[in-house]
Steps between C-alpha positions, in 0.01 A plus 500: 500500500635728772446813291146398407427429866641840595272673249192309616585548870547874436165529324286291736702408808657159562196359680272566201726325247499124443781275382283424196481872410877536535558193284259625234668844488843333472383252236591195711316236697409547869709191570810670360444801728475268801801298381719812490374678813336230713189709569348839434662618823837382369441703184398804706824468697691494171314814390600667830865399445485652152350825632774521765766435234361787291520735798846375589612583145343846521649581842833345398527748214422790731774391740769467231806707582597761242833421326809630676561856389170497312197718548267461794211265466294625206142434397599189303575336838198644676200307620268635232733404215546154651123463532464590131738219410358231727137606543358648180157664511327176395666286768256305722742520795361826650140374491608171657696684768209730575260208546742299711634781721153628585344157548594463865617147420810340643635484144459876468669565833785267409549668162506846660761385755713366215463824304598692815814287535588573135448872565711485816786323320481743207522796739802342672671451163426858399634622835824303453531648149452854633170539314271524803489531876329251726383788719434474872275197455601295194204264540251787485686654205495168310128459573428860394685456171327168433155646569567796270625275222207260537250787505623632166510155350154399623340837424684556171178493288323749731805731508514485119132600484542813714834606346412409144823302468636171634737610781737216413518574127788707360273805474352439844842467659590848376217632717507250785870462582588867572216532750583174675870585518424850629273366775745225598787751499340799667154418625169650393637856503761415234460635148529252211818539298362378170809279476455122504873421518 
């Protein structure tokens, strides 16, 4: 029921979707939806919790410390690889996020604050693991990283159109990652290394 609601909310927005439509998509009665979630708002809150859990899993993978004596954090632990695992190209989560975050609603503001807290905690974990620096203003750095990650996720189809490849596919990562790492490491004057490790 939650996943069907997520897909419908992503396609049309929560306000445009009825409990009856959710029940029909899930193959259950409207009464069962209300029994499990109390109301459509209760179901929307469960969808939000699920979306946060997905992002927590993604950011948790990024913040994993490399094994002692092992190589530095490689692409298998990077954000893009984690997104591929948790948010495949057909996932409704990005469309739902885009609608909610740009809606101006209290729910959208609350979800962004929660995503920011996840980003802040992930940056702190990476800093403790020696994988990142919090910079002079860790809150701004966490917000900057979150905005960049969300932009790629939300604009993934448009980026794929102009590049001719999904930037979060294996092939796309070969093009995307070196440029991102070069810019993060040396600014806009840095040359790409061609190395995604």
